[in-house]
C-alpha positions in Angstrom: 165.2 119.1 77.9 164.3 117.7 74.5 163.2 114.3 73.2 164.6 111.9 70.7 162.3 109.5 68.9 163.2 105.8 68.7 162.6 104.4 65.1 159.3 102.7 65.9 158.1 105.9 67.6 159.1 107.9 64.5 157.2 105.5 62.3 154.1 105.2 64.5 153.9 109.0 64.9 154.1 109.8 61.2 151.9 106.9 60.2 149.3 107.8 62.8 149.5 104.3 64.3 147.6 103.7 67.5 150.6 101.7 68.9 152.1 105.1 69.9 151.1 105.8 73.5 148.9 108.8 74.2 151.6 110.2 76.5 154.2 109.9 73.7 151.9 111.6 71.2 151.2 114.4 73.7 155.0 115.0 74.2 155.6 115.0 70.4 152.7 117.3 69.6 153.5 119.8 72.4 155.3 122.6 70.5 157.1 123.7 73.7 159.0 120.4 73.6 162.1 120.2 71.4 161.7 116.9 69.5 164.4 115.3 67.4 164.6 112.6 64.8 168.0 111.2 64.2 169.6 110.4 60.9 170.0 107.0 62.5 166.2 106.6 62.3 166.2 107.5 58.6 169.2 105.2 58.0 167.5 102.2 59.7 164.2 102.7 57.9 166.0 103.0 54.6 167.8 99.7 55.2 164.6 97.9 56.2 162.8 99.3 53.2 165.6 98.3 50.8 165.5 94.6 52.0 161.7 94.5 52.0 161.1 94.4 55.7 159.2 97.6 56.0 156.6 99.5 54.0 155.4 103.0 54.9 152.1 104.6 53.8 154.1 107.6 52.5 157.5 107.8 50.9 160.2 108.3 53.5 161.4 111.4 51.6 157.9 113.0 52.0 158.0 112.2 55.8 161.4 113.8 56.2 160.3 116.9 54.2 157.4 117.3 56.7 159.6 117.4 59.8 159.4 121.2 60.0 155.6 121.1 59.7 155.6 119.0 62.9 158.2 121.2 64.6 160.6 118.2 64.6 164.4 118.8 64.1 166.9 116.4 62.5 169.8 115.3 64.7 172.8 114.3 62.7 175.4 111.8 63.9 178.4 113.7 65.3 181.8 112.5 66.5 181.0 112.7 70.2 178.0 110.4 69.6 180.1 107.9 67.8 182.7 108.0 70.6 180.1 107.6 73.3 179.0 104.3 71.8 182.3 102.6 72.9 181.4 103.5 76.5 178.0 101.8 76.5 177.5 98.4 78.1 176.0 95.8 75.9 172.5 95.8 77.5 171.3 96.5 74.0 173.0 94.9 71.0 171.1 96.7 68.2 173.6 99.2 66.6 170.9 101.7 65.6 169.5 101.8 69.2 173.0 102.0 70.6 173.6 105.1 68.5 170.3 106.6 69.6 171.2 105.9 73.2 174.6 107.6 72.7 173.0 110.6 71.1 170.4 110.9 73.8 173.2 110.8 76.5 175.5 113.3 74.8 172.7 115.7 73.8 170.9 115.2 77.2 167.6 114.1 75.5 164.9 111.9 76.8 164.1 109.0 74.4 160.5 108.2 73.3 160.4 104.4 73.1 158.4 101.4 74.1 161.7 99.5 74.4 162.4 98.9 78.1 166.1 97.9 77.4 166.8 101.7 77.2 166.1 101.8 80.9 169.4 100.1 81.6 171.3 103.2 80.4 171.6 106.7 81.9 168.8 108.0 79.6 165.3 108.7 80.6 162.7 106.8 78.5 159.2 108.3 77.9 156.3 106.1 77.0 
């Protein structure tokens, strides 16, 4: 089974932030674990940067270019992911997180997140 990074986990990993738990870091760094970043993460970060709510130490483009160096794959949004969103209960109202949940369910991925609201869905959260 693989792992999908929530947006804060994505940022904290690539920024080297101590907020990322040791167990999450270990999962991400273990090359035997398939780890994914979603285009949803990049989209959310881009929006937050464009409205001045987020600054990163490195340009987002440089981080994305380094995915392969960290053995991280990009997960694009696919039609089954979008269709799965309509089946989700509204435990979580954030549209970015709802898409990540849908992707994790469809692709059978665990999600790396501090957000306990993910636990209300049929997705395993790692933290």
